MARTOR-837109 format. One line per 2 residues: number of its first residue (from 1); their letters; for each residue x, y, z of N, C-alpha, C. Coordinates in steps of 0.2 Angstrom, whole numbers, plus 5000, padded with zeros to 4 digits. Layout:
BEGIN
NUM) a) X:Y:Z:X:Y:Z:X:Y:Z; ...
END
This chain:
BEGIN
1) md) 5000:5126:4906:4998:5126:4913:5003:5130:4917; 5001:5134:4921:5006:5138:4926:5007:5134:4932
3) ts) 5013:5130:4932:5014:5125:4937:5016:5129:4944; 5017:5136:4943:5019:5139:4949:5013:5141:4954
5) ly) 5007:5140:4951:5001:5141:4955:5000:5135:4960; 5003:5129:4959:5002:5123:4963:5007:5123:4969
7) kg) 5004:5122:4975:5008:5122:4981:5006:5116:4986; 5011:5113:4989:5009:5109:4995:5008:5101:4992
9) ih) 5006:5097:4997:5005:5090:4996:4999:5088:4999; 4995:5084:4995:4989:5081:4997:4990:5074:4998
11) vy) 4987:5071:5003:4987:5064:5004:4980:5061:5005; 4978:5057:5000:4971:5054:5000:4971:5049:5006
13) ce) 4967:5050:5011:4967:5046:5017:4961:5041:5017; 4962:5035:5016:4956:5030:5015:4954:5027:5022
15) tk) 4948:5026:5023:4946:5023:5029:4943:5016:5027; 4943:5012:5033:4940:5005:5032:4937:5004:5039
17) gd) 4930:5003:5039:4927:5002:5045:4927:5009:5049; 4930:5008:5055:4930:5014:5059:4937:5017:5060
19) rv) 4941:5016:5055:4948:5018:5056:4951:5021:5049; 4956:5024:5050:4960:5026:5044:4965:5021:5043
21) id) 4966:5018:5037:4970:5012:5035:4978:5015:5036; 4982:5010:5038:4989:5011:5039:4993:5014:5033
23) ns) 4991:5011:5027:4994:5014:5021:4993:5021:5021; 4988:5024:5022:4987:5031:5022:4991:5035:5027
25) le) 4991:5032:5033:4995:5035:5039:5003:5035:5037; 5005:5030:5033:5012:5029:5031:5013:5035:5026
27) ll) 5008:5036:5022:5009:5041:5016:5010:5048:5019; 5006:5049:5025:5007:5056:5028:5014:5056:5031
29) ge) 5017:5051:5033:5024:5051:5036:5028:5053:5030; 5027:5050:5024:5031:5051:5018:5030:5058:5016
31) aa) 5024:5061:5016:5023:5068:5014:5027:5072:5019; 5028:5071:5025:5032:5075:5030:5039:5075:5028
33) ml) 5041:5069:5026:5048:5068:5023:5049:5073:5017; 5045:5073:5013:5045:5077:5007:5045:5084:5008
35) ke) 5041:5086:5013:5040:5093:5016:5047:5096:5018; 5051:5091:5021:5057:5094:5024:5062:5096:5018
37) km) 5061:5093:5012:5065:5094:5007:5062:5100:5002; 5056:5101:5003:5053:5106:4999:5053:5113:5002
39) gq) 5053:5112:5009:5053:5119:5013:5047:5118:5018; 5049:5121:5024:5044:5121:5029:5038:5124:5028
41) dt) 5037:5129:5023:5031:5132:5021:5026:5128:5017; 5029:5122:5015:5025:5117:5012:5019:5114:5017
43) vv) 5013:5114:5015:5008:5112:5019:5006:5105:5017; 5006:5100:5021:5003:5093:5020:4996:5093:5022
45) ta) 4992:5091:5017:4985:5091:5018:4982:5084:5017; 4978:5082:5022:4975:5075:5022:4968:5076:5019
47) vi) 4966:5073:5014:4960:5073:5011:4956:5067:5013; 4950:5068:5016:4947:5062:5018:4939:5062:5016
49) ig) 4937:5057:5013:4930:5057:5010:4926:5051:5013; 4920:5053:5014:4916:5048:5017:4909:5051:5020
51) dd) 4906:5047:5024:4899:5049:5027:4900:5052:5034; 4905:5049:5038:4906:5051:5045:4913:5050:5046
53) ve) 4917:5055:5043:4924:5055:5043:4928:5060:5047; 4924:5066:5049:4928:5071:5052:4931:5069:5059
55) kh) 4928:5064:5062:4930:5061:5068:4938:5059:5068; 4940:5058:5062:4947:5056:5061:4952:5061:5061
57) ve) 4950:5068:5061:4955:5073:5061:4961:5073:5066; 4959:5071:5072:4965:5071:5077:4970:5066:5075
59) tl) 4968:5060:5072:4972:5055:5070:4977:5057:5064; 4974:5060:5060:4977:5063:5054:4982:5068:5056
61) ar) 4981:5072:5060:4985:5078:5063:4991:5074:5066; 4990:5069:5070:4995:5066:5074:5000:5062:5070
63) hg) 4998:5061:5064:5002:5057:5059:5005:5062:5054; 5004:5069:5055:5008:5073:5050:5004:5078:5046
65) ad) 4997:5078:5047:4993:5083:5043:4993:5090:5046; 4995:5095:5042:4995:5102:5044:4987:5104:5043
67) kv) 4984:5101:5038:4977:5103:5036:4973:5097:5034; 4967:5097:5036:4963:5091:5034:4957:5094:5030
69) vv) 4956:5092:5024:4950:5094:5020:4945:5088:5021; 4939:5089:5024:4934:5084:5025:4929:5085:5020
71) ve) 4928:5080:5016:4923:5079:5011:4918:5074:5014; 4912:5077:5017:4908:5072:5020:4901:5073:5018
73) de) 4898:5067:5016:4891:5067:5013:4888:5060:5013; 4882:5060:5014:4878:5053:5014:4880:5049:5008
75) ky) 4881:5052:5002:4882:5049:4996:4888:5045:4996; 4893:5046:5000:4899:5042:5001:4898:5037:5006
77) sv) 4892:5035:5008:4892:5030:5013:4893:5023:5010; 4891:5022:5004:4893:5016:5000:4898:5018:4995
79) yr) 4904:5014:4995:4909:5016:4990:4907:5015:4983; 4908:5021:4980:4908:5021:4972:4914:5024:4970
81) pd) 4918:5021:4966:4924:5024:4963:4923:5031:4959; 4917:5031:4956:4916:5037:4952:4915:5043:4956
83) yy) 4911:5042:4962:4910:5048:4966:4917:5050:4970; 4920:5045:4972:4926:5046:4976:4932:5050:4972
85) ae) 4933:5047:4966:4938:5050:4961:4936:5057:4959; 4930:5058:4958:4928:5065:4956:4928:5070:4962
87) al) 4927:5067:4968:4928:5072:4974:4935:5073:4975; 4939:5068:4974:4947:5069:4975:4949:5074:4970
89) ak) 4947:5074:4964:4949:5078:4958:4947:5085:4959; 4941:5086:4962:4938:5093:4963:4941:5096:4969
91) va) 4943:5092:4974:4947:5095:4979:4954:5098:4977; 4957:5094:4972:4964:5096:4969:4963:5102:4965
93) de) 4957:5102:4961:4956:5108:4957:4955:5114:4961; 4952:5113:4967:4950:5119:4971:4956:5122:4975
95) yk) 4960:5117:4978:4966:5119:4982:4973:5119:4979; 4973:5116:4973:4979:5116:4968:4985:5113:4972
97) pe) 4986:5107:4974:4992:5104:4977:4997:5103:4971; 5003:5103:4973:5009:5102:4968:5009:5094:4968
99) iv) 5008:5090:4973:5009:5083:4973:5002:5080:4977; 5000:5074:4974:4994:5071:4977:4997:5063:4978
101) lv) 4996:5061:4984:4998:5054:4985:4992:5050:4987; 4992:5044:4984:4986:5039:4985:4989:5032:4987
103) ga) 4986:5029:4992:4988:5022:4993:4987:5017:4988; 4991:5013:4986:4990:5008:4981:4986:5002:4983
105) th) 4980:5003:4986:4975:4998:4988:4970:4997:4983; 4966:4992:4984:4961:4991:4979:4957:4997:4977
107) kg) 4955:5001:4982:4951:5007:4981:4956:5012:4978; 4961:5013:4981:4966:5018:4978:4968:5018:4971
109) ee) 4968:5011:4969:4970:5010:4962:4965:5011:4957; 4959:5012:4960:4953:5015:4956:4952:5022:4956
111) ig) 4953:5025:4962:4952:5032:4963:4957:5036:4960; 4964:5034:4961:4969:5038:4959:4970:5039:4952
113) pt) 4970:5034:4948:4970:5035:4940:4964:5039:4937; 4958:5037:4940:4952:5041:4938:4953:5048:4939
115) aa) 4955:5050:4945:4956:5057:4947:4961:5060:4942; 4966:5057:4941:4972:5059:4937:4969:5061:4930
117) ki) 4965:5056:4927:4962:5057:4920:4957:5063:4920; 4953:5064:4926:4949:5070:4926:4953:5076:4926
119) ld) 4959:5076:4930:4963:5082:4930:4968:5083:4925; 4968:5078:4920:4972:5078:4914:4980:5079:4916
121) tg) 4982:5074:4921:4989:5074:4923:4991:5067:4923; 4997:5065:4925:5000:5059:4925:5000:5056:4932
123) ma) 5000:5049:4933:5001:5046:4939:5006:5040:4939; 5011:5040:4943:5015:5035:4944:5013:5030:4949
125) ah) 5012:5024:4946:5008:5019:4951:5014:5014:4954; 5012:5012:4960:5016:5007:4964:5024:5009:4964
127) cv) 5024:5015:4967:5031:5018:4968:5034:5014:4974; 5041:5014:4973:5045:5011:4979:5049:5016:4982
129) el) 5049:5022:4979:5053:5027:4983:5050:5034:4980; 5050:5039:4984:5048:5046:4982:5053:5051:4985
131) ni) 5055:5056:4981:5060:5060:4983:5059:5067:4979; 5063:5072:4982:5063:5078:4979:5071:5079:4976
133) re) 5071:5080:4970:5078:5081:4967:5081:5088:4969; 5087:5089:4968:5091:5095:4969:5088:5101:4966
135) dg) 5085:5100:4959:5082:5105:4955:5075:5106:4957; 5072:5102:4963:5066:5103:4965:5060:5099:4962
137) ef) 5062:5095:4957:5057:5091:4954:5056:5085:4958; 5049:5083:4958:5047:5077:4962:5049:5071:4958
139) lq) 5052:5066:4961:5055:5060:4958:5051:5054:4961; 5048:5050:4956:5044:5045:4958:5048:5038:4955
141) vv) 5050:5034:4959:5054:5028:4957:5049:5022:4957; 5049:5019:4951:5044:5013:4949:5048:5007:4947
143) pa) 5046:5001:4949:5050:4995:4947:5047:4993:4940; 5051:4990:4936:5049:4987:4930:5052:4981:4929
145) fg) 5050:4977:4924:5053:4970:4922:5054:4966:4928; 5048:4965:4932:5049:4961:4937:5053:4963:4943
147) gk) 5054:4970:4943:5058:4973:4949:5065:4973:4947; 5067:4971:4941:5075:4971:4939:5077:4978:4938
149) vl) 5072:4982:4936:5074:4989:4934:5070:4994:4938; 5073:4999:4940:5069:5005:4943:5069:5011:4939
151) gd) 5063:5013:4937:5063:5019:4933:5061:5025:4936; 5065:5031:4935:5063:5037:4937:5058:5041:4933
153) il) 5052:5042:4937:5047:5045:4933:5046:5053:4935; 5045:5057:4930:5045:5064:4932:5038:5067:4928
155) cp) 5035:5072:4931:5029:5075:4928:5030:5082:4928; 5035:5085:4923:5037:5092:4924:5032:5097:4921
157) kh) 5027:5095:4917:5023:5100:4914:5016:5100:4916; 5014:5095:4920:5007:5095:4922:5006:5095:4930
159) rp) 5001:5097:4933:5000:5097:4940:4993:5095:4941; 4991:5092:4947:4996:5090:4952:5000:5084:4949
161) qm) 5006:5082:4952:5010:5076:4951:5007:5071:4956; 5005:5065:4953:5002:5060:4957:5006:5054:4957
163) as) 5005:5051:4963:5009:5044:4964:5005:5040:4969; 5006:5033:4968:5003:5029:4973:5009:5024:4976
165) mk) 5008:5022:4982:5013:5018:4985:5010:5012:4989; 5012:5006:4989:5010:5001:4993:5011:5001:5000
167) ag) 5007:4998:5004:5008:4998:5011:5015:4995:5013; 5018:4997:5018:5024:4994:5021:5031:4997:5018
169) la) 5030:5002:5013:5036:5005:5010:5038:5011:5014; 5034:5014:5017:5035:5020:5021:5033:5019:5028
171) dk) 5036:5023:5033:5035:5023:5040:5030:5028:5042; 5026:5025:5047:5021:5030:5050:5026:5035:5055
173) vi) 5024:5041:5055:5028:5046:5060:5023:5049:5064; 5024:5049:5071:5020:5052:5076:5022:5059:5078
175) fe) 5018:5064:5077:5019:5071:5079:5014:5072:5085; 5017:5071:5091:5013:5072:5097:5011:5079:5098
177) gk) 5004:5080:5100:5002:5086:5101:5000:5091:5095; 5002:5088:5089:5000:5092:5083:4993:5093:5082
179) ea) 4991:5099:5080:4984:5100:5078:4984:5102:5070; 4978:5101:5067:4977:5102:5060:4972:5107:5059
181) ev) 4973:5112:5054:4967:5116:5052:4962:5112:5048; 4956:5113:5049:4950:5109:5046:4946:5113:5041
183) er) 4946:5111:5035:4941:5114:5030:4936:5109:5028; 4930:5111:5028:4925:5106:5025:4923:5109:5018
185) fn) 4923:5104:5013:4922:5105:5006:4918:5100:5003; 4912:5101:5001:4907:5096:4998:4906:5098:4991
187) pe) 4910:5096:4986:4908:5098:4979:4903:5094:4976; 4900:5097:4971:4894:5093:4968:4898:5088:4964
189) vt) 4895:5082:4965:4898:5076:4962:4892:5072:4959; 4893:5070:4952:4888:5067:4949:4890:5060:4946
191) gy) 4897:5059:4946:4899:5052:4944:4896:5050:4937; 4895:5043:4937:4892:5041:4931:4884:5040:4932
193) gd) 4881:5043:4937:4874:5043:4938:4871:5037:4939; 4866:5035:4935:4862:5029:4936:4865:5023:4932
195) ki) 4871:5025:4929:4874:5019:4925:4877:5014:4930; 4878:5016:4936:4881:5012:4941:4875:5011:4946
197) ev) 4874:5005:4948:4869:5003:4953:4872:4999:4958; 4871:5000:4965:4874:4996:4970:4868:4991:4972
199) ie) 4870:4985:4970:4865:4980:4971:4865:4977:4978; 4871:4976:4981:4872:4973:4987:4879:4974:4990
201) vi) 4879:4975:4996:4886:4976:5000:4887:4970:5004; 4893:4967:5003:4895:4961:5007:4901:4963:5011
203) ed) 4900:4963:5017:4906:4964:5022:4910:4958:5023; 4917:4958:5022:4921:4953:5024:4923:4953:5031
205) tt) 4920:4949:5035:4921:4949:5042:4926:4944:5045; 4929:4940:5040:4934:4935:5042:4940:4938:5046
207) er) 4941:4936:5051:4947:4938:5055:4954:4935:5052; 4958:4939:5050:4965:4937:5048:4970:4941:5051
209) vs) 4976:4938:5051:4982:4942:5054:4984:4946:5048; 4985:4952:5048:4987:4957:5043:4995:4956:5042
211) ls) 4997:4956:5035:5004:4955:5034:5008:4961:5036; 5005:4967:5036:5008:4973:5038:5010:4973:5046
213) na) 5006:4970:5049:5006:4970:5057:5009:4963:5059; 5010:4958:5055:5012:4952:5058:5020:4952:5060
215) el) 5021:4949:5065:5028:4948:5067:5032:4942:5064; 5028:4937:5062:5031:4932:5059:5026:4930:5052
217) iv) 5030:4929:5047:5026:4927:5041:5029:4921:5037; 5024:4916:5036:5026:4910:5032:5024:4911:5025
219) ag) 5029:4911:5020:5027:4913:5013:5029:4907:5009; 5025:4906:5004:5025:4900:4999:5025:4903:4992
221) gf) 5029:4899:4988:5029:4901:4981:5026:4895:4976; 5028:4895:4970:5026:4890:4965:5028:4883:4967
223) gi) 5034:4883:4970:5037:4877:4972:5033:4872:4977; 5028:4876:4980:5023:4872:4985:5019:4867:4981
225) gt) 5017:4868:4975:5015:4863:4970:5007:4862:4970; 5004:4861:4976:4997:4859:4976:4993:4863:4982
227) qe) 4987:4863:4981:4983:4866:4986:4984:4863:4993; 4985:4856:4993:4986:4852:4999:4992:4855:5002
229) gw) 4997:4856:4998:5004:4859:5001:5003:4865:5004; 4999:4870:5001:4997:4876:5003:4994:4876:5010
231) dk) 4989:4871:5011:4985:4871:5017:4990:4869:5023; 4995:4865:5021:5000:4864:5026:5004:4871:5029
233) le) 5005:4875:5024:5008:4881:5026:5004:4885:5030; 4997:4885:5028:4992:4889:5032:4992:4886:5040
235) kl) 4993:4880:5040:4993:4876:5047:4999:4878:5051; 5005:4878:5047:5011:4880:5051:5010:4888:5053
237) ak) 5008:4892:5049:5007:4899:5051:5003:4900:5057; 4997:4896:5057:4993:4897:5063:4996:4894:5069
239) ll) 5000:4889:5069:5003:4886:5074:5009:4891:5077; 5012:4895:5072:5017:4900:5074:5014:4907:5076
241) hg) 5007:4907:5076:5003:4913:5077:5006:4919:5072; 5007:4917:5066:5009:4921:5061:5004:4922:5055
243) at) 5006:4925:5050:5002:4926:5044:5005:4922:5038; 5001:4921:5033:5003:4918:5027:5004:4923:5021
245) gc) 5010:4923:5018:5011:4927:5012:5012:4923:5006; 5012:4926:5000:5013:4922:4994:5017:4926:4989
247) tr) 5019:4922:4983:5021:4925:4977:5016:4925:4972; 5017:4929:4967:5012:4929:4961:5010:4923:4959
249) pa) 5014:4918:4957:5012:4911:4954:5007:4908:4959; 5009:4908:4966:5004:4905:4971:4997:4907:4971
251) ld) 4997:4914:4970:4990:4917:4969:4987:4915:4963; 4991:4915:4957:4988:4914:4951:4985:4906:4951
253) eg) 4988:4902:4954:4986:4895:4955:4980:4894:4959; 4978:4900:4962:4972:4899:4966:4972:4896:4973
255) wt) 4978:4895:4975:4979:4892:4982:4977:4897:4987; 4978:4903:4986:4976:4909:4990:4972:4913:4986
257) er) 4966:4916:4989:4962:4920:4985:4963:4928:4986; 4967:4930:4991:4967:4937:4993:4973:4940:4991
259) ee) 4973:4945:4986:4978:4948:4983:4983:4952:4989; 4980:4954:4994:4984:4957:4999:4989:4953:5003
261) tm) 4988:4946:5001:4993:4941:5004:4999:4941:4999; 4999:4944:4994:5005:4944:4989:5010:4949:4991
263) vg) 5017:4946:4992:5022:4950:4994:5027:4952:4988; 5028:4958:4987:5033:4960:4981:5031:4967:4978
265) ts) 5033:4968:4972:5032:4975:4969:5025:4976:4968; 5021:4971:4966:5014:4972:4964:5010:4969:4970
267) gv) 5013:4968:4976:5009:4966:4982:5011:4971:4987; 5013:4968:4993:5014:4972:4999:5022:4972:5001
269) ai) 5024:4977:5004:5031:4976:5007:5030:4974:5014; 5034:4970:5017:5033:4968:5024:5039:4969:5028
271) kp) 5037:4969:5035:5043:4971:5040:5042:4966:5046; 5041:4960:5045:5041:4955:5051:5047:4954:5054
273) kv) 5047:4952:5061:5053:4950:5064:5056:4944:5061; 5052:4939:5058:5054:4933:5055:5050:4932:5049
275) yi) 5054:4930:5044:5051:4928:5037:5053:4921:5036; 5049:4916:5034:5051:4910:5033:5048:4908:5026
277) gf) 5052:4907:5021:5050:4906:5014:5051:4899:5012; 5046:4896:5009:5046:4889:5006:5044:4889:4999
279) gi) 5049:4885:4995:5048:4884:4988:5047:4891:4984; 5051:4896:4986:5051:4902:4983:5058:4903:4980
281) sg) 5058:4904:4973:5065:4905:4969:5068:4911:4971; 5065:4916:4972:5068:4923:4974:5069:4928:4968
283) aa) 5064:4928:4964:5064:4933:4959:5064:4940:4962; 5067:4945:4959:5068:4952:4961:5061:4955:4963
285) hh) 5056:4954:4960:5049:4957:4961:5046:4954:4968; 5049:4949:4970:5047:4946:4977:5052:4949:4982
287) tc) 5058:4948:4981:5063:4950:4986:5063:4957:4988; 5061:4961:4984:5061:4968:4985:5056:4970:4991
289) gi) 5051:4965:4991:5046:4966:4996:5047:4963:5003; 5053:4960:5004:5055:4957:5010:5061:4960:5013
291) kg) 5063:4966:5010:5069:4969:5012:5069:4972:5020; 5063:4973:5022:5062:4976:5029:5061:4970:5034
293) ag) 5062:4964:5032:5061:4959:5037:5067:4958:5041; 5066:4956:5048:5072:4956:5052:5076:4950:5051
295) ti) 5074:4944:5051:5077:4938:5050:5074:4934:5044; 5077:4932:5039:5075:4929:5033:5077:4922:5033
297) is) 5073:4917:5033:5074:4910:5033:5071:4907:5027; 5075:4904:5022:5073:4901:5016:5074:4894:5015
299) vn) 5069:4890:5013:5070:4883:5012:5068:4882:5004; 5073:4879:5001:5073:4877:4994:5077:4872:4992
301) rd) 5075:4867:4988:5079:4861:4986:5085:4863:4981; 5084:4869:4978:5089:4871:4973:5095:4875:4977
303) kd) 5101:4873:4978:5106:4876:4982:5108:4883:4979; 5106:4884:4972:5108:4890:4969:5102:4895:4968
305) ap) 5097:4894:4972:5091:4898:4971:5093:4905:4973; 5091:4910:4969:5092:4917:4971:5090:4919:4978
307) if) 5084:4916:4980:5082:4918:4987:5087:4918:4992; 5092:4913:4992:5097:4912:4997:5102:4918:4997
309) dv) 5102:4922:4992:5107:4928:4992:5104:4933:4996; 5098:4933:4998:5095:4938:5003:5093:4935:5010
311) sd) 5095:4929:5011:5093:4925:5017:5098:4925:5022; 5096:4925:5028:5100:4925:5034:5102:4917:5036
313) yk) 5097:4913:5035:5097:4906:5036:5095:4902:5030; 5099:4897:5027:5097:4894:5021:5097:4887:5022
315) vv) 5091:4884:5020:5090:4877:5021:5089:4873:5014; 5094:4869:5012:5093:4866:5006:5090:4859:5007
317) sd) 5083:4859:5005:5079:4853:5007:5073:4854:5003; 5069:4848:5002:5062:4848:5000:5058:4852:5006
319) we) 5054:4857:5003:5051:4861:5008:5046:4857:5013; 5043:4852:5010:5038:4848:5014:5041:4844:5020
321) ki) 5047:4842:5019:5050:4838:5024:5051:4843:5030; 5053:4849:5029:5054:4854:5035:5047:4856:5038
323) vd) 5042:4857:5033:5036:4859:5036:5032:4854:5040; 5033:4848:5038:5030:4842:5041:5033:4841:5048
325) al) 5040:4842:5048:5043:4841:5055:5042:4847:5059; 5041:4853:5057:5039:4859:5061:5032:4858:5064
327) ie) 5027:4856:5060:5020:4855:5062:5020:4850:5067; 5024:4844:5066:5024:4839:5071:5026:4841:5078
329) kl) 5032:4845:5078:5035:4847:5084:5030:4852:5087; 5028:4857:5083:5024:4862:5086:5017:4860:5089
331) se) 5014:4854:5086:5008:4851:5088:5009:4848:5095; 5015:4846:5097:5016:4843:5103:5015:4848:5109
END
């Protein structure tokens, strides 16, 4: 493969409802940072796929896109990973970007690796840092062994170099007055044909406070012990007008069903003004997700719990005593 033919950065921009998701806008900001190190002749291209998506061009330009490739067709009105992945791969095959960034969302984790397989290239998943080395190589940093080790991933012989990143690890950047060149590209996409049939589309209309936007987050771990205990955390979070986050064990126990509430390397990175953790031991794969929090308050009956090493306020106590007292006081 002649890697010199590949130039620029593509960012797959995912939509939800009538907006571009924050994760994608954060990745445009990350691409702008990489552009500074690669050279100002580097073009940051937003790739947006859907049925009615050209209306988002202004938003994408404002967040850093120099160019927007619009893949718009009625067949994308209902999400099918085979269609979207093939479309993303064909965009990359046509425009030959050096780097492709994808959000580590439910959809992105289907689309990105599938597109990488079609393109016969590699993809580093769940990166916590992206950088350009002094020799010009694209560096993708990925946590391993529960976040205790950070591995440097390189893809020197294949293009494009692909990476995914969770929400909250990069910052959105605003470029006031910026305009983007628009190109419409509608490749022939066959996917898996009639091997996939959409039976029904069920919209989740439940209103919840997003972890990425919450100013206060109440988090719980395996130490909560029961569903009844978890319900108390939910009540406390509601009284504080905050959101509820969790660790992997709490999710595995089924106390919360939504993966986007999990904080850490395999979940989301959060940046609330206040984080209050109950019954959380403080494993590295969780604490790396709360580094951006303003004030960290932890409650654990183990005075040597690792979570205390990253906390601003440490309460050595049974979590339930503290939660019950807070609920009682707030309810007044």
